[in-house]
C-alpha positions as CSV (number, residue, x, y, z in Angstrom):
1,M,15.1,-23.3,-8.0
2,R,11.7,-23.7,-7.4
3,S,9.4,-21.3,-8.5
4,I,5.5,-20.8,-8.2
5,L,3.5,-17.9,-10.3
6,I,0.6,-16.5,-9.1
7,F,-1.2,-15.1,-11.5
8,N,-4.8,-13.4,-11.1
9,P,-6.7,-13.3,-14.3
10,G,-9.2,-10.6,-13.8
11,S,-6.2,-8.1,-12.8
12,G,-6.4,-5.1,-15.4
13,L,-9.8,-5.4,-16.4
14,S,-10.8,-1.8,-15.7
15,L,-10.9,1.5,-17.9
16,L,-8.5,3.3,-15.6
17,A,-5.9,-0.1,-16.5
18,E,-2.9,0.3,-19.0
19,N,-3.2,-3.8,-20.4
20,H,-6.2,-4.4,-22.0
21,Q,-5.0,-8.1,-23.4
22,T,-7.3,-10.6,-22.3
23,P,-6.4,-13.2,-19.1
24,E,-4.8,-16.0,-21.6
25,E,-2.9,-13.0,-23.5
26,S,-1.0,-12.0,-20.8
27,E,-0.5,-15.7,-19.1
28,T,1.4,-16.8,-22.6
29,A,3.3,-12.8,-22.5
30,I,4.1,-13.6,-18.8
31,L,5.3,-17.3,-19.2
32,T,7.5,-15.9,-22.8
33,A,9.0,-13.3,-20.6
34,L,10.2,-15.5,-17.8
35,R,11.1,-18.1,-20.0
36,A,13.1,-15.5,-21.7
37,V,14.9,-14.7,-18.6
38,G,15.7,-18.6,-17.3
39,I,12.8,-18.8,-14.9
40,E,10.0,-21.7,-15.6
41,P,7.7,-21.2,-13.3
42,E,4.4,-23.3,-12.0
43,V,1.5,-21.8,-12.8
44,W,-1.2,-21.1,-10.1
45,H,-4.5,-18.9,-10.5
46,T,-6.3,-17.0,-7.8
47,T,-9.9,-17.1,-8.0
48,P,-12.9,-15.3,-6.4
49,E,-12.6,-17.4,-3.7
50,E,-8.9,-17.2,-3.1
51,Y,-7.0,-13.9,-4.0
52,G,-3.6,-15.3,-3.1
53,H,-3.3,-15.5,0.5
54,G,-3.9,-19.2,0.9
55,L,-2.0,-20.0,-2.0
56,A,0.9,-17.5,-1.5
57,T,1.2,-19.6,2.3
58,R,0.6,-22.7,0.4
59,A,3.5,-22.1,-1.8
60,A,6.1,-21.3,1.3
61,Q,5.3,-24.4,3.5
62,E,6.1,-26.6,0.3
63,G,9.4,-24.6,0.3
64,A,9.2,-22.4,-3.3
65,E,12.1,-20.0,-2.9
66,L,10.8,-17.6,-5.7
67,V,6.7,-16.5,-5.2
68,I,6.1,-14.2,-8.4
69,A,2.6,-12.2,-7.8
70,A,1.3,-11.3,-11.5
71,G,-1.8,-8.7,-10.5
72,G,-2.7,-5.7,-9.4
73,D,-2.5,-4.3,-6.3
74,G,-4.9,-6.2,-4.7
75,T,-3.2,-9.7,-5.7
76,L,0.0,-8.7,-4.3
77,H,-1.3,-7.5,-1.4
78,A,-2.7,-11.2,-0.6
79,V,-0.1,-13.2,-2.1
80,A,2.4,-11.0,0.2
81,S,0.4,-11.5,3.6
82,G,1.1,-15.0,2.8
83,L,4.8,-14.8,2.8
84,I,5.6,-12.6,5.2
85,G,7.7,-14.3,7.9
86,T,8.9,-16.9,5.4
87,R,12.2,-17.3,3.1
88,S,10.3,-17.5,0.2
89,V,11.2,-14.2,-2.0
90,L,8.0,-12.0,-4.0
91,G,9.2,-11.4,-7.0
92,I,6.3,-8.5,-8.5
93,L,4.5,-8.4,-12.3
94,P,2.6,-5.4,-12.0
95,L,-0.4,-6.1,-13.8
96,G,-3.3,-3.6,-12.6
97,T,-5.0,-0.3,-12.5
98,M,-2.8,2.0,-9.8
99,N,0.4,-1.0,-9.1
100,N,1.5,1.6,-5.8
101,I,3.8,-1.5,-4.4
102,A,5.7,-1.5,-8.0
103,R,5.6,2.2,-8.1
104,S,7.3,2.3,-4.4
105,L,10.0,-0.4,-4.8
106,E,10.7,1.1,-8.8
107,I,9.2,-1.8,-10.3
108,P,8.7,-1.1,-14.0
109,T,5.1,-1.9,-15.5
110,N,6.9,-2.9,-18.4
111,L,6.8,-6.6,-18.6
112,E,9.9,-7.6,-19.8
113,Q,11.9,-5.2,-17.6
114,A,10.1,-6.4,-14.5
115,C,10.7,-10.0,-15.5
116,A,14.6,-9.3,-15.6
117,I,14.1,-7.6,-12.4
118,I,13.0,-10.9,-11.0
119,A,15.9,-13.3,-12.4
120,Q,19.0,-10.4,-12.0
121,G,17.9,-7.8,-9.5
122,T,18.6,-8.1,-5.1
123,T,16.4,-9.4,-2.4
124,W,15.5,-7.1,-0.3
125,Q,14.0,-7.4,3.4
126,V,10.7,-4.6,3.3
127,D,8.7,-3.9,6.2
128,A,4.7,-4.4,6.8
129,G,2.3,-2.3,8.9
130,V,-0.4,-4.5,11.1
131,V,-3.4,-2.6,11.9
132,N,-6.0,-4.7,14.4
133,G,-4.0,-7.6,13.3
134,K,-4.8,-7.0,9.8
135,T,-1.2,-6.5,7.5
136,F,-1.0,-3.7,4.7
137,L,1.6,-2.7,2.6
138,E,0.5,0.3,1.4
139,V,-1.2,2.7,4.2
140,A,-3.9,2.2,6.9
141,G,-6.1,5.1,7.1
142,I,-8.7,6.3,9.4
143,G,-11.4,8.8,8.7
144,L,-12.6,10.0,5.2
145,E,-10.0,8.4,2.9
146,A,-11.7,4.8,4.3
147,A,-14.6,6.0,4.4
148,L,-14.2,7.2,0.5
149,F,-12.3,4.2,-0.3
150,P,-15.6,1.8,-1.5
151,A,-16.3,4.4,-4.0
152,A,-12.9,4.7,-5.4
153,E,-12.7,0.6,-5.8
154,N,-16.1,1.1,-8.3
155,V,-14.5,3.8,-10.6
156,K,-12.0,1.5,-11.2
157,K,-13.8,-1.5,-12.1
158,L,-14.4,-2.2,-15.5
159,G,-17.4,-0.2,-17.5
160,L,-18.8,3.5,-17.5
161,L,-22.0,2.7,-15.2
162,S,-19.5,1.7,-12.3
163,T,-17.4,4.6,-12.8
164,I,-20.5,6.7,-12.5
165,R,-21.6,5.0,-9.5
166,G,-18.3,5.2,-7.9
167,V,-17.9,8.8,-8.5
168,I,-21.5,9.9,-7.3
169,E,-20.7,7.2,-3.8
170,G,-17.2,9.2,-3.5
171,L,-19.4,12.9,-3.6
172,Y,-22.3,11.6,-1.2
173,T,-19.7,10.3,1.1
174,L,-17.5,13.7,0.9
175,F,-20.5,15.8,1.4
176,V,-22.0,13.6,4.7
177,F,-18.8,12.8,6.4
178,K,-17.9,14.7,9.3
179,P,-14.7,15.0,11.0
180,A,-14.2,13.3,14.5
181,H,-12.1,14.4,18.1
182,F,-9.6,11.6,18.0
183,R,-7.1,10.7,21.1
184,A,-3.8,9.2,20.1
185,S,-1.0,7.8,21.9
186,F,2.4,7.8,19.4
187,D,5.5,5.2,20.5
188,G,3.5,4.8,24.0
189,R,4.0,8.0,24.5
190,R,1.2,10.6,26.7
191,S,-1.9,10.5,24.5
192,R,-2.9,13.7,22.2
193,R,-6.6,14.5,21.6
194,F,-7.0,16.7,18.3
195,H,-10.1,17.2,15.7
196,A,-9.4,15.9,12.3
197,I,-10.9,14.8,9.5
198,Q,-8.3,11.9,8.2
199,I,-5.4,10.2,9.9
200,S,-3.4,8.1,7.4
201,V,-0.4,5.7,9.0
202,C,2.1,4.7,6.0
203,N,4.7,2.0,5.2
204,S,4.9,3.3,1.2
205,P,5.1,6.0,-0.4
206,Y,2.8,6.0,-3.1
207,Y,-1.1,4.7,-2.5
208,G,-4.2,5.2,-4.1
209,A,-4.6,6.8,-7.3
210,H,-0.9,7.1,-7.8
211,F,-0.9,9.7,-5.2
212,H,3.2,10.3,-3.9
213,I,1.4,11.1,-0.1
214,A,4.0,10.3,1.5
215,P,7.5,11.3,0.0
216,R,9.6,10.6,3.2
217,A,8.1,6.8,3.7
218,S,10.8,4.0,3.0
219,M,9.5,0.3,2.9
220,N,13.0,-0.9,5.3
221,D,13.4,2.2,7.8
222,G,11.3,0.2,10.2
223,L,9.4,3.2,10.6
224,L,5.6,4.2,9.9
225,D,4.5,7.9,8.2
226,V,2.1,9.3,9.8
227,L,-0.2,11.7,8.2
228,I,-2.7,13.9,10.3
229,Y,-5.0,15.9,8.4
230,K,-6.5,18.6,11.1
231,N,-8.3,21.6,10.1
232,F,-9.5,20.9,6.8
233,S,-12.7,21.9,5.5
234,K,-13.8,19.5,2.2
235,L,-13.3,21.7,-0.2
236,A,-10.0,22.1,1.5
237,Y,-9.3,18.3,0.9
238,L,-10.4,18.2,-2.4
239,R,-7.9,20.9,-3.1
240,H,-5.1,19.0,-1.2
241,A,-5.7,15.4,-3.1
242,I,-5.7,17.6,-6.4
243,S,-2.1,19.4,-5.6
244,I,-1.2,16.2,-4.9
245,S,-2.1,14.1,-7.4
246,Q,-0.4,17.5,-9.7
247,G,2.9,16.6,-8.0
248,R,2.3,19.7,-5.9
249,R,1.7,20.4,-1.8
250,I,0.2,23.6,-1.5
251,L,-0.9,22.3,1.6
252,K,1.6,20.7,3.0
253,P,2.0,22.8,5.9
254,R,-1.3,22.1,7.6
255,V,-0.7,18.5,7.1
256,K,1.5,16.8,10.5
257,Q,3.4,14.2,9.5
258,F,6.1,12.1,11.7
259,K,7.5,8.7,11.8
260,V,6.6,6.1,14.7
261,K,6.6,2.5,15.4
262,T,3.6,2.2,17.4
263,L,-0.1,4.1,17.5
264,T,-3.3,3.5,19.5
265,I,-5.8,5.8,18.3
266,S,-9.4,5.8,19.6
267,S,-12.5,8.4,19.1
268,E,-15.8,10.0,21.0
269,E,-17.5,8.5,17.8
270,P,-17.2,4.4,15.8
271,V,-14.4,6.1,12.7
272,V,-14.5,3.6,9.8
273,V,-10.8,2.2,9.1
274,H,-9.2,0.7,6.5
275,A,-6.3,-1.4,5.2
276,D,-4.6,-1.1,2.0
277,G,-8.3,-0.1,0.7
278,M,-9.9,-3.0,2.7
279,Q,-12.4,-1.9,5.1
280,Q,-11.4,-3.4,8.3
281,G,-14.2,-1.9,10.7
282,Y,-14.0,1.2,13.4
283,T,-12.0,2.7,16.0
284,P,-9.8,2.3,18.1
285,A,-7.3,1.0,16.4
286,S,-3.9,-0.2,17.5
287,I,-1.1,-0.4,14.4
288,N,2.4,-1.1,14.4
289,V,5.5,-2.3,12.1
290,I,7.0,-5.5,11.5
291,H,10.8,-4.8,10.3
292,K,12.1,-6.3,8.0
293,A,8.7,-8.9,7.0
294,L,9.2,-9.7,3.5
295,N,11.7,-10.8,0.8
296,V,11.2,-8.3,-2.3
297,R,13.1,-9.0,-5.9
298,V,14.0,-5.5,-6.5
299,P,16.4,-3.5,-8.9
300,Q,19.7,-3.4,-7.5
301,H,20.2,0.5,-7.1
302,I,17.5,1.0,-4.8
303,T,19.0,-1.0,-1.8
304,G,21.7,1.6,-1.2
305,K,19.9,4.6,-2.1
306,H,17.2,3.7,0.5
307,T,19.5,2.2,3.1
308,S,21.4,5.4,3.6
309,K,18.2,7.5,3.5
310,A,16.3,5.0,5.7
311,R,19.6,5.4,8.8
312,T,18.5,9.3,8.3
313,R,15.0,9.0,8.9
314,K,16.1,6.8,11.7
315,R,18.2,9.8,13.6
316,R,15.7,12.4,12.8
317,H,12.7,10.2,14.2
318,K,15.0,10.0,17.6
319,T,15.9,13.8,17.3
320,D,12.5,15.3,16.4
321,H,9.8,12.7,17.3
322,K,8.9,14.3,20.5
323,E,8.7,17.9,19.3
324,D,7.1,16.5,16.6
325,I,4.3,14.9,18.1
326,T,3.7,17.5,20.6
327,H,2.6,19.9,17.8
328,V,-0.6,17.4,17.8
329,R,-3.2,19.7,19.5
C-alpha cells in the first residue's frame, strides 16, 4: 500500500500548543511511530506557498491509498480538501493548537495512539460543507465569529506580542460589530427574516478554542447544524462563549438550532463570511453539504455509535424541521 505523509513543519508553533518539539524532532517521532505499526510512508512537506491541498490532490492522482496529514486543523483542512471525492483514505496525526477535527472524530493527540488508529482503525466516510464554493469540515460562520477569527489566529501565533495584539483586535472587533438583518431560506423553503449577531453552520461538534458549540452535530449524517444567535447583546455573547468553554450552556434556549441540507442567506448590508476560520468574502452566502465526501481512518468504535445517532437525527430532521424553522423570526 502506497502511503504518503504530508507534514507541516510549522504546526504547533504556538504558546497554546501541546507539542513543543522542533520540526525535526516531530518528524523523527512520527516516522518512528508509523514504522512501529507497519507503515513506511513517503514524506512530503508543506510550505508557506503550498499548505497541503495541491500535495493531497497530487497524491490522490498518483493512486496513493493512504494520505496522512500531520499538523493542525489548517493543515488537515487543506489536505482533506484535496482528497474530497477521491478513493484515497485520510489519516490524521493532530499536531496543532486546537485539533478540533481530531477531537470530533475521537482521535487522540497521543502520537502512538493516533498512529495505531491509522493502521488498525476503520475507514469512515465523513461529510463536508460548502459555502460559496469553498469546502469546510468544521464550520461556516456569518457575522461576529467570522469577524473575530483573524484576531483568534493572532492569539494562536508564537510570541507574546502576537497574543496581546490578537486580544486587543478581538475586543475592538467585538466593540464595533453590529448585528445584522438577515433573510434566509432553509432547504429551499420559504425565506424568513430575522435579526442576529451570528449564524454558525456546523459540520462538526467542535470548533474554535475547543468550543463544543454543536453537540448534536455528526460528521456523517448528511446534515448541517444551523445555530442562529438572535437577540444577543455583546455581553450576553461573551457570557455564552465563556459558558460553552466551560462545558455549560446557560443561554442555550436563546440559540435557535436545527438541521438542514442547504441554506441561502442574504443581508441588508454585507456581512463577513468564513469557512473553517478563513474569511470568504461577504453575504450573500449559499451553503450545502456533501454527504460522505471524504474517507477517513477513525477508531473502530466510532462508526456504530455515530451511525445509530445519525439515523435518529435524520428522523428528527424530517419530523421537527418545519416547526424549528417556523420559529426563526
